[in-house]
C-alpha positions as CSV (number, residue, x, y, z in Angstrom):
1,M,100.3,76.1,91.5
2,P,97.4,78.0,92.8
3,A,96.8,78.9,96.4
4,I,95.7,75.8,98.3
5,S,94.1,76.0,101.7
6,N,93.9,73.3,104.4
7,D,93.7,73.4,108.2
8,N,97.4,74.4,108.5
9,F,98.5,76.4,105.6
10,I,97.6,78.6,102.7
11,Y,100.1,78.1,99.8
12,I,101.2,81.2,97.8
13,L,103.1,81.1,94.5
14,A,106.6,82.3,94.9
15,L,106.8,83.8,91.5
16,K,109.9,85.3,89.9
17,A,110.4,87.6,86.9
18,G,110.0,85.5,83.7
19,D,107.7,82.8,85.2
20,E,104.7,81.9,83.1
21,V,101.3,82.1,84.8
22,E,97.7,81.8,84.0
23,V,95.1,84.2,85.4
24,K,92.3,82.3,87.2
25,S,88.7,82.3,86.2
26,I,86.6,85.2,87.4
27,D,84.6,82.8,89.7
28,E,87.8,81.6,91.3
29,I,89.0,85.2,91.8
30,L,85.7,86.4,93.2
31,S,86.0,83.7,95.9
32,T,89.1,85.5,97.2
33,L,87.5,89.0,97.4
34,D,85.8,90.7,100.3
35,D,82.4,92.5,100.1
36,K,84.1,95.5,98.4
37,G,85.9,93.5,95.8
38,R,89.3,93.6,97.5
39,L,92.0,91.2,98.6
40,D,94.3,92.6,101.3
41,L,92.6,96.0,100.6
42,L,93.8,95.9,97.0
43,P,90.8,96.1,94.5
44,F,90.3,93.7,91.7
45,M,89.2,96.1,88.9
46,P,86.6,95.4,86.1
47,E,89.4,96.1,83.5
48,M,91.1,92.9,84.8
49,K,88.3,90.5,83.9
50,K,89.3,90.3,80.2
51,F,92.6,88.7,81.2
52,C,91.0,85.8,83.1
53,G,92.0,82.4,81.7
54,K,94.9,83.8,79.7
55,K,98.6,83.1,80.1
56,F,101.3,85.7,80.7
57,K,104.8,86.0,81.9
58,V,105.6,87.7,85.2
59,Y,107.2,91.1,84.4
60,K,108.4,91.7,87.9
61,R,107.5,90.9,91.5
62,A,105.6,93.8,93.1
63,D,107.0,93.3,96.6
64,K,107.3,97.1,96.8
65,T,105.9,100.1,95.0
66,C,106.1,103.9,95.2
67,D,103.8,106.3,97.0
68,T,102.6,108.7,94.3
69,I,99.8,110.1,96.5
70,F,101.6,111.4,99.6
71,Q,105.1,111.2,98.3
72,T,106.4,109.3,101.4
73,G,108.8,107.1,99.4
74,G,108.5,103.3,99.1
75,R,105.6,101.1,100.2
76,R,105.6,97.3,100.9
77,L,103.2,94.8,99.3
78,F,102.9,91.1,99.8
79,H,102.3,88.2,97.4
80,S,101.8,90.5,94.4
81,V,103.3,90.7,90.8
82,H,103.1,92.7,87.6
83,L,102.5,90.8,84.3
84,E,104.2,91.7,81.1
85,N,102.4,94.4,79.1
86,V,99.2,94.0,81.2
87,R,98.0,97.5,81.8
88,C,94.7,99.1,82.7
89,D,92.8,100.6,79.7
90,G,90.6,102.8,82.0
91,Q,87.4,101.8,80.3
92,T,85.4,101.6,83.5
93,H,87.2,104.5,85.1
94,G,85.9,107.3,82.8
95,G,88.4,106.6,80.1
96,C,91.5,107.3,82.2
97,D,94.5,107.4,79.9
98,A,97.3,106.7,82.5
99,S,97.7,103.1,81.3
100,C,98.9,101.9,84.7
101,L,100.6,98.6,85.2
102,I,98.1,96.3,87.0
103,F,98.9,94.6,90.3
104,W,98.0,91.0,90.6
105,K,97.8,89.1,93.8
106,E,99.3,85.6,93.6
107,A,95.9,84.2,94.7
108,W,94.5,85.4,91.4
109,L,97.1,83.4,89.4
110,K,98.1,79.8,88.9
111,L,100.9,77.9,87.2
112,P,99.7,76.5,83.8
113,G,99.0,72.8,84.0
114,A,99.8,72.5,87.7
115,A,96.5,73.3,89.3
116,D,95.9,69.8,90.7
117,K,99.5,69.0,91.7
118,V,99.1,69.6,95.4
119,N,102.3,67.8,96.3
120,A,104.5,69.8,93.9
121,T,106.2,72.2,96.2
122,N,108.5,73.9,93.8
123,N,107.9,77.6,93.5
124,I,105.6,77.8,96.5
125,I,106.0,78.8,100.1
126,P,103.7,78.1,103.1
127,V,102.5,81.1,104.9
128,S,100.6,81.4,108.1
129,G,99.5,84.0,110.6
130,D,98.7,87.5,109.5
131,V,99.4,86.9,105.8
132,K,97.0,84.1,105.3
133,I,94.5,84.5,102.4
134,K,91.1,83.5,103.8
135,P,88.3,82.5,101.5
136,C,85.6,85.1,101.6
137,N,82.6,82.7,101.2
138,N,81.5,84.2,97.9
139,V,80.5,87.5,99.3
140,C,81.7,89.3,96.2
141,S,80.2,89.4,92.7
142,E,81.0,91.1,89.4
143,E,78.3,93.7,90.2
144,V,80.0,94.5,93.5
145,I,83.3,95.1,91.7
146,T,81.7,97.6,89.4
147,E,79.7,99.3,92.2
148,N,82.9,99.9,94.2
149,T,84.6,101.3,91.1
150,I,82.3,104.2,90.5
151,L,82.2,106.3,93.7
152,E,80.2,109.2,92.5
153,N,78.9,110.8,89.2
154,N,78.1,114.4,89.8
155,K,77.4,116.8,87.0
156,N,78.5,119.8,89.1
157,D,81.6,118.4,90.8
158,G,82.7,115.7,88.3
159,D,83.1,111.9,88.4
160,Y,84.9,110.0,91.1
161,Y,86.4,106.5,90.9
162,S,88.2,104.0,92.9
163,C,91.1,102.0,91.4
164,Q,94.3,100.2,92.4
165,T,96.2,103.4,92.2
166,T,93.9,105.5,94.3
167,R,93.8,102.7,97.0
168,L,97.4,101.8,96.8
169,F,98.5,103.7,99.9
170,E,96.0,101.9,102.2
171,A,96.8,98.5,100.6
172,T,100.5,98.9,101.4
173,A,102.8,99.4,104.4
174,P,105.7,101.8,104.9
175,L,109.0,100.6,103.5
176,P,112.1,102.6,104.7
177,W,114.7,103.1,102.0
178,W,117.4,101.7,104.3
179,D,115.7,98.3,104.7
180,I,118.4,96.1,103.0
181,K,116.0,93.2,102.8
182,Q,114.1,94.9,100.0
183,Y,117.2,95.0,97.8
184,L,117.9,91.3,98.5
185,R,114.3,90.6,97.4
186,D,114.9,92.6,94.2
187,L,117.9,90.4,93.4
188,R,116.4,87.1,94.4
189,S,113.2,87.7,92.4
190,G,115.1,88.7,89.2
191,N,113.6,92.2,89.3
192,V,117.1,93.8,89.3
193,R,120.5,92.5,88.1
194,F,123.5,92.8,90.4
195,G,125.4,95.0,88.0
196,R,122.6,97.6,87.7
197,M,122.1,97.6,91.5
198,L,125.7,98.2,92.2
199,N,125.9,100.9,89.5
200,T,122.9,102.7,91.0
201,F,124.2,102.5,94.5
202,I,127.5,104.1,93.5
203,F,125.7,106.8,91.6
204,T,123.4,107.5,94.6
205,A,126.4,107.8,96.9
206,Y,128.1,110.2,94.5
207,K,124.9,112.3,94.3
208,K,124.9,112.6,98.0
209,L,128.5,113.7,98.0
210,I,127.8,116.4,95.5
211,Q,124.8,117.6,97.4
212,T,127.0,118.3,100.4
213,G,128.3,121.3,98.5
214,I,131.9,120.4,99.1
215,A,134.1,120.8,96.0
216,H,130.9,121.0,94.0
217,N,132.5,122.1,90.7
218,L,135.3,119.6,91.0
219,L,132.9,116.7,91.6
220,H,130.8,117.7,88.6
221,Y,133.9,117.8,86.5
222,V,134.9,114.3,87.7
223,Y,131.4,113.1,87.0
224,E,131.6,114.2,83.4
225,K,134.9,112.3,83.1
226,I,133.4,109.2,84.8
227,R,130.3,109.0,82.7
228,R,132.3,108.8,79.5
229,V,133.7,105.4,80.5
230,T,130.6,104.1,82.3
231,N,126.9,103.8,81.5
232,W,126.0,106.8,83.6
233,G,124.1,109.5,81.6
234,E,123.9,113.2,81.8
235,W,123.6,114.7,85.3
236,P,119.8,114.4,85.7
237,Y,119.3,117.1,88.4
238,Q,119.9,120.3,86.5
239,Q,117.6,123.3,87.0
240,G,115.3,124.7,84.3
241,K,116.4,127.8,82.6
242,C,113.2,129.4,81.4
243,V,112.3,132.8,82.9
244,G,108.6,133.8,82.8
245,K,106.0,131.8,80.9
246,T,107.1,128.4,79.7
247,P,106.8,127.8,76.0
248,S,104.4,125.6,74.1
249,Q,105.0,123.9,70.7
250,P,101.9,121.9,69.6
251,L,102.6,119.0,67.3
252,N,99.2,117.3,67.4
253,L,100.9,114.0,67.8
254,Q,98.8,110.8,67.3
255,P,99.4,107.2,68.3
256,G,102.0,105.6,66.1
257,D,103.8,108.8,65.2
258,L,107.6,108.6,65.3
259,I,109.3,111.2,67.4
260,E,112.7,112.0,68.9
261,V,113.1,113.4,72.4
262,K,115.0,116.7,72.3
263,P,118.5,116.9,73.9
264,Y,118.4,117.6,77.7
265,D,119.9,121.0,77.3
266,E,117.2,122.1,74.9
267,I,114.5,120.7,77.3
268,L,116.0,122.7,80.2
269,K,115.2,125.9,78.2
270,T,111.5,125.0,78.3
271,L,111.4,124.5,82.1
272,N,111.1,127.0,84.9
273,E,113.1,126.9,88.1
274,K,110.9,124.1,89.4
275,N,111.6,122.1,86.3
276,K,108.0,122.4,85.1
277,N,106.4,123.3,81.8
278,R,102.9,124.6,82.2
279,G,102.6,122.6,85.4
280,L,104.0,119.3,84.1
281,Y,107.2,118.2,85.9
282,F,110.2,116.9,83.9
283,D,111.5,114.2,86.1
284,A,115.1,113.0,86.4
285,E,113.9,109.5,85.3
286,M,113.1,111.0,81.9
287,V,116.7,112.3,81.2
288,P,118.0,108.9,79.9
289,Y,115.4,109.0,77.1
290,C,116.7,112.4,75.8
291,G,118.0,112.2,72.2
292,K,116.3,108.8,71.6
293,K,113.5,107.9,69.2
294,F,110.1,106.5,70.2
295,R,106.6,106.0,68.9
296,V,103.7,107.8,70.5
297,L,101.6,105.3,72.4
298,K,98.6,107.6,73.1
299,R,97.6,111.1,74.0
300,V,96.8,111.6,77.7
301,E,93.6,113.7,78.0
302,H,91.9,112.3,81.1
303,M,93.3,110.8,84.2
304,L,92.3,110.1,87.8
305,E,93.5,112.5,90.5
306,E,95.2,109.8,92.7
307,R,94.4,111.3,96.1
308,T,90.7,111.9,95.5
309,G,89.8,109.6,92.6
310,K,88.3,112.5,90.6
311,L,88.5,112.2,86.8
312,I,90.2,115.3,85.5
313,K,90.8,116.7,82.0
314,L,94.4,117.8,81.3
315,P,94.3,121.4,80.1
316,N,97.5,121.1,77.9
317,D,99.1,118.7,75.4
318,C,100.5,115.5,77.0
319,V,101.5,112.2,75.4
320,I,103.1,108.9,76.5
321,L,105.7,107.1,74.5
322,E,106.1,103.4,73.9
323,G,108.6,102.0,76.4
324,A,109.4,105.3,78.0
325,V,108.7,104.4,81.6
326,C,110.1,105.3,85.0
327,Q,113.0,102.9,85.9
328,S,113.4,104.3,89.4
329,D,117.2,104.5,89.2
330,Y,117.3,108.2,90.3
331,S,114.1,108.2,92.5
332,E,114.8,109.4,96.0
333,K,114.0,106.8,98.7
334,R,112.3,104.4,96.2
335,L,115.0,102.8,94.1
336,F,114.1,100.0,91.8
337,C,110.3,100.4,92.1
338,P,108.9,97.9,89.6
339,R,105.7,99.9,88.8
340,S,107.1,101.2,85.5
341,I,104.8,104.3,85.3
342,Y,104.7,105.9,81.9
343,S,106.4,109.3,81.8
344,Y,104.3,112.2,80.6
345,W,105.7,114.4,77.8
346,R,104.9,117.8,76.6
347,E,105.1,118.1,72.8
348,T,107.6,121.0,73.1
349,W,110.1,118.4,74.4
350,L,109.7,116.3,71.2
351,N,110.5,116.5,67.5
352,R,108.7,114.8,64.8
353,V,110.8,112.3,62.8
354,D,110.1,111.5,59.1
355,E,109.5,107.8,58.5
């Protein structure tokens, strides 16, 4: 049911992965926003309006996320979720191609057909104190949302925008990786299955053991033996082998093209000692996709610089692939982040596949 206020409580949906929800009308959402179009400092973006009144399933709870601005690790959110396949198209942000998964505050959602069932307490929890959602007395409008999206249009310095990603650090709180409660929330919400969590914890402990440098070669040998009988993949922390200028292999890929990601050892030959190819980092989270086939989702030509909000044009080829997202199984200090950011791929890491 939607958030319901009275003198004592504000009710918030306690959604879990797989729950069906309906996005509230734009007028209902506007009533929750401040004079800058935000709730708990998280902006409601113009790209989100087209989803109002539609039904979706919860993809995952967004109780936490990762800091991609200052690289501090995990960050804590409250009363937020991601919806299945609901991503930003960047239309009011200069055509940004990042296709980020959108954050939804539970105050912007309701359970279908349960809007008037005030006494139905299943799937809701009462909250009070600092986490109350207070009505903003209609101080926000659709024009305000748009005005606070475009920060500056400057012919000399470029265009600057504000979005959920650029404001995410200020809308979240620090979340230490050792806070065990976050992993309990991951399990309880259905974000992560116990088997996957246990497997990831064992892998992380083994990685720490290898990083001590003690019996390094022996431990790697044992790892290769272990991974053949488990679902562990190739060791994802190998160093690039390219000396000098990293290579380029333009394929002019277009949305819908079928490709196969090259084997990891071939990709390592295109990376320098910092695991970059012409400035683009090949992350450990991309290793599980090596050797697999995907379709190209889109070319990435423009994106927002997250720290400043400046719209930048990427100087080299870059594509994103359908379903190839960061799973946060190898991410230091931010395991199981539900944000599912698309990985960025150079065309030299891919091969075309005939239909």
